[in-house]
C-alpha positions in Angstrom: -10.6 -16.4 19.6 -8.0 -13.9 20.8 -4.8 -14.5 19.0 -3.1 -11.2 20.0 0.6 -11.2 19.2 0.4 -14.8 17.9 0.5 -15.6 14.2 -2.9 -16.5 12.8 -2.5 -19.1 10.1 -5.2 -18.7 7.4 -6.9 -21.8 6.1 -7.3 -22.2 2.4 -11.0 -21.4 2.8 -10.2 -18.2 4.8 -7.7 -17.1 2.2 -10.3 -17.4 -0.6 -12.8 -15.5 1.5 -10.2 -12.8 2.2 -9.4 -12.5 -1.5 -13.1 -12.2 -2.3 -13.4 -9.2 0.0 -10.2 -7.7 -1.4 -11.9 -8.0 -4.8 -14.9 -6.0 -3.5 -12.4 -3.3 -2.5 -10.8 -3.3 -5.9 -14.2 -3.1 -7.6 -15.2 -0.1 -5.4 -12.0 1.7 -6.0 -12.1 1.1 -9.7 -15.7 2.3 -9.9 -14.9 5.7 -8.3 -11.8 6.1 -10.4 -13.5 5.4 -13.7 -16.4 7.7 -12.8 -14.1 10.6 -12.1 -11.3 9.9 -14.7 -8.7 9.1 -12.1 -5.8 7.2 -13.5 -4.4 4.3 -11.4 -2.9 0.9 -11.9 -3.1 -2.4 -10.0 0.3 -2.9 -8.6 2.8 -5.4 -7.2 1.5 -8.8 -6.6 -1.9 -7.8 -7.8 -0.6 -6.9 -11.2 1.7 -9.9 -11.3 -1.3 -12.1 -10.4 -3.3 -10.6 -13.2 -0.6 -11.5 -15.8 0.6 -14.8 -14.4 -2.6 -16.2 -12.9 -5.5 -14.2 -14.3 -6.3 -12.9 -10.9 -5.0 -13.3 -7.3 -1.7 -15.1 -6.8 -3.0 -18.3 -5.1 -1.1 -17.6 -1.9 -1.4 -13.8 -1.8 -3.2 -12.2 1.1 -3.4 -8.6 0.0 -4.2 -6.3 -2.9 -2.4 -3.2 -4.2 -3.2 -0.3 -6.4 -0.9 2.7 -7.2 -1.4 6.2 -8.6 0.6 9.5 -8.8 0.0 12.3 -6.3 -2.1 14.5 -8.5 -4.5 11.6 -9.2 -4.7 10.8 -5.5 -5.6 14.4 -4.8 -8.4 14.0 -7.3 -9.6 10.9 -5.4 -9.7 12.8 -2.1 -11.9 15.4 -3.6 -14.6 12.9 -4.4 -14.2 9.9 -2.1 -16.4 11.2 0.7 -19.4 11.6 -1.5 -18.8 8.6 -3.7 -17.6 5.9 -1.3 -20.2 3.3 -0.2 -19.8 4.0 3.5 -22.2 1.2 4.4 -19.3 -1.2 3.5 -16.0 0.7 3.2 -13.9 3.4 4.7 -10.7 5.2 3.7 -7.7 5.8 5.9 -4.6 7.9 5.3 -2.1 9.9 7.1 -4.1 13.1 7.2 -7.6 11.6 7.7 -6.9 9.1 10.5 -5.4 9.9 13.9 -2.6 7.5 14.8 -2.2 6.3 11.2 1.5 6.2 10.4 1.9 4.9 6.9 2.7 7.0 3.8 0.1 5.3 1.7 -3.6 5.0 2.1 -5.8 2.0 2.8 -9.4 1.3 1.7 -10.9 -1.0 4.3 -14.0 -3.2 4.7 -16.3 -2.3 7.6 -17.1 -5.0 10.1 -13.9 -6.9 9.5 -10.5 -7.2 11.2 -7.2 -8.0 9.6 -4.5 -7.0 12.1 -0.9 -7.4 11.2 1.3 -8.9 13.8 2.7 -6.3 16.2 0.2 -3.7 15.2 -2.5 -4.7 17.6 -2.2 -1.5 19.7 -2.4 1.0 16.8 -5.2 3.4 17.7 -7.5 3.0 14.6 -9.7 0.4 13.0 -7.9 -2.3 11.1 -10.3 -3.9 8.7 -9.5 -6.0 5.6 -7.8 -3.6 3.2 -6.7 -2.5 -0.2 -3.3 -0.7 -0.2 -3.4 2.5 -2.2 0.2 3.5 -2.9 0.8 7.2 -3.8 3.8 8.2 -5.8 5.6 11.6 -5.4 8.2 13.1 -7.7 11.8 12.2 -7.0 14.9 13.6 -8.7 15.8 12.3 -12.2 19.5 12.7 -11.4 20.6 9.5 -9.7 22.8 11.0 -6.9 20.0 13.5 -6.0 17.6 10.6 -6.0 19.8 8.7 -3.6 19.8 11.7 -1.2 16.0 11.8 -1.5 15.8 8.1 -0.7 17.8 8.6 2.4 15.5 11.5 3.6 12.5 9.2 2.8 14.1 6.4 4.8 14.4 8.6 7.9 10.7 9.6 7.6 9.8 5.9 7.2 11.7 5.0 10.4 10.1 7.8 12.4 6.6 6.7 11.3 7.4 3.1 12.1 8.8 3.9 15.5 5.4 3.5 17.1 5.7 -0.2 16.3 9.5 -0.5 16.4 9.8 0.7 19.9 8.0 -2.5 21.0 9.3 -5.0 18.5 12.9 -4.2 17.9 15.7 -5.2 20.3 19.0 -3.8 21.5 20.2 -0.5 20.0 17.5 -0.5 17.3 14.8 -0.5 20.1 16.5 2.5 21.8 16.7 4.4 18.4 13.0 3.8 17.8 12.1 5.0 21.3 14.1 8.2 20.6 12.5 8.7 17.2 9.1 8.1 18.7 9.5 11.2 20.9 8.6 13.4 18.0 4.9 14.3 18.4 2.6 12.9 15.8 1.2 16.3 14.8 4.7 17.8 14.2 5.8 14.7 12.3 2.8 14.8 10.0 3.1 18.5 9.4 6.8 18.2 8.6 6.1 15.3 6.3 3.4 17.3 4.5 5.9 20.0 3.8 8.4 17.4 2.5 5.7 16.0 0.1 5.0 19.5 -1.1 8.7 20.1 -1.7 9.1 16.9 -3.6 6.2 17.8 -5.9 7.2 21.4 -6.7 8.0 20.3 -10.2 7.3 17.2 -12.3 10.0 14.6 -12.9 10.3 11.5 -15.0 10.8 9.4 -11.9 8.4 9.0 -9.0 8.3 6.9 -5.8 6.1 6.1 -2.9 8.3 8.0 -0.5 7.9 6.0 2.7 7.8 2.5 1.1 11.1 0.7 0.5 12.4 0.7 -3.0 12.6 -2.7 -4.7 16.2 -2.0 -5.9 19.0 0.6 -5.9 17.4 2.6 -8.7 15.3 4.3 -5.9 12.6 5.4 -8.3 10.0 4.3 -10.9 9.0 5.7 -14.3 6.1 8.1 -14.1 4.7 6.6 -17.3 4.2 3.2 -15.7 1.3 4.8 -13.6 0.0 7.3 -16.1 -0.4 5.2 -19.2 -2.9 2.4 -18.5 -5.0 -0.2 -20.1 -8.0 -2.3 -19.1 -7.0 -5.7 -17.8 -9.0 -8.7 -16.7 -8.6 -9.7 -13.0 -10.6 -12.6 -11.7 -14.1 -11.9 -13.1 -13.8 -8.1 -13.4 -11.9 -5.5 -15.5 -9.4 -3.2 -13.7 -6.8 -0.7 -14.8 -3.1 -1.7 -15.3 0.1 -0.3 -16.6 0.4 -0.5 -20.4 4.1 -1.3 -20.0 3.4 -4.1 -17.5 6.1 -6.3 -18.9 8.8 -3.6 -18.4 7.5 -2.8 -15.0 7.1 -6.3 -13.7 10.6 -7.2 -15.0 11.9 -4.1 -13.2 10.2 -5.3 -10.0 10.7 -9.1 -10.1 13.0 -10.1 -12.9 11.7 -13.3 -14.5 8.2 -12.7 -13.2 6.5 -15.6 -15.0 8.6 -18.1 -13.1 6.9 -19.3 -9.9 9.0 -18.7 -6.8 10.0 -21.8 -4.7 7.5 -22.5 -1.9 9.7 -21.1 0.8 9.8 -17.7 -0.9 6.0 -17.4 -1.3 5.5 -14.6 1.1 2.4 -14.0 3.2 2.0 -11.3 5.8 2.1 -12.3 9.5 -1.4 -11.6 10.9 -2.6 -11.9 14.5 -6.3 -11.5 14.1 -8.8 -12.0 11.2 -12.6 -11.7 11.2 -15.0 -11.6 8.3 -18.3 -9.7 8.0 -21.3 -11.7 9.0 -23.1 -10.7 5.7 -20.2 -11.8 3.5 
């Protein structure tokens, strides 16, 4: 059924099926990383779910991993020969025309998981694993605030392809103006910015074009470089050794269940599963 630009409400059975495919993606990502000594951690709600629920948060509809830039570059060197391309494909800003996010996605072939208002993006949108990539940001707080502002501008320019249709009033006009920047020039400029940010190592890092969770505007490098094995559902994945410090930084009292009205799910307009799943 075509539900374009209408919210698709997942049933309990569909959510479980979605999570099972996301687990496949996690297993494939972990397999490649272990084989090539690539350091990563499960992240966000996936890490929180591992600690609080032993796997997926019951209402969560996505999965996240995170790694620092040098580890991601190692992944790019091997992913084309290692990835099971009968089932999966990798998208990122440099590999995928029209892709406008500063983090990568590992997706499942023969599926659709289309976020609301992203129906017209010119690339395949299968069920995915978010792969967040952290770059160096200044250790000095004021400089880090300036860096965060620069990153904010890039994020809005990237998002303008969506915002020019979905925003209203002045915001819509601003997005239309930002969207005049050609994609090739934008990506080239951003690549130079990433290179500039990574000219020297710092104690603080950040996924540049993803909003910070608080006004610190950075995360400790060690959270993503010092990892341990952790059970997630019926498999073992990698997670930050300092998960308690990290999750407290992200969520505060992370063991406390949020009220029902704050249990976030992402608005989706279309969902299809592989016939062989």
